N, C-alpha and C positions, 0 to 999 in steps of 0.2 A: 272949447268944450268938446267932449267926446260923447257920442251917443252910445248907449248900451241898452240891452234888453234885460228886464228883470222877470224871471220865471217864478211863478208861485202857484200852489194848488190850494183849493178851498173846499170846504165840506160839501158845497153844492153851488148850483148856478146863481141862486139868490144871493148868497154871501159874496161870490165873485162880483156880481153886479153891484151890490151895495158898496163894497170896498173899492172896486174899480172906479165907480162914479165919484166917490170921495177923493181918491188919489188924483183924478183928472181935475176935479173942481178946485182942489188945493194947489194945482200947478206942480205937483210932484212928478207927473208924467204927462206926456203929450197925448197919449192914447193907451187904451188897453184892448187887447183882443182876448175875448173869453171863448175858449175852445169847447168842443163837445165833451161831455163827461168821459172820464177814462177809468179804467180799473186799476187800482193800486194794490200792491202786495208789499208788506213791510213788517219789520220787527218792532213791536211796541211792548214795553214792560215785560220782556221775556217771552212773548208769544208772537207767532206769525199771524198777522191780521190781513184782512182784505176789505177794501172799501171802494165805493164809487166816489170820485172826486172831480172837481172842475178846475182844470188848469187855465192859467191866464198869462199873457205876455204883455208887459208894460214897456213902453219905449220912453226913455228918459235920458238924462245926461249924468255923467259921473259926479258932478257936484250936487246932484239931487238924490243920489242913490241912498246915502245913509238916512236921510229924512224919509224917503219912500219906504225903506225897510222898517224903520222905527214906527211909522204911522200904520203900515199894513199889519205889523206884529201887534200893535195896540188894538186894532179893530178885529183881528182874526179870532176865530173861535177855538183854534187849536192851542194846546199848552205849548207845543213846539211847532211853530209855523215853518213850512217848507218854502223858503224863498232863496233864490240863487241869482247872481248877476252873470250874464253872458256878454262877453265882449263882442262887438260887431266889427268884423275885419274891413268891410267896404260897404258903402251905401252912396246913393246919389247926393250930391252937395245940396240940392234944393230940399231934399227930405231932411237932411241933417239940420239945415237952416230952420225948417219948419218945427222940428222937435225942439231946438234951442229957443226959438221965439215963443213956442207954446208954454214952456216951463218958466220962462223969465217974465212973460207978460208983455 
């Protein structure tokens, strides 16, 4: 298995916490790091918008990514949820083993 990071932004810290907890409880990710709020500027429905959002980083494996994205999208408050997968080039073997064991049970 290959470990990856899934980056997602949420409407606020409470939503990130709720979805993060569900994703980890369901073994779709080994862990989630909920980061401090950030300021986002984006185009939505023809207008430039600004919002404060809460980013999160999920650590999972490639075989769990599709299920994680589907579940996070289902739970997300946004019409179009911002979720992206980032490859991890290198990491300690013991950390990779822990992620894999955490998502497989």
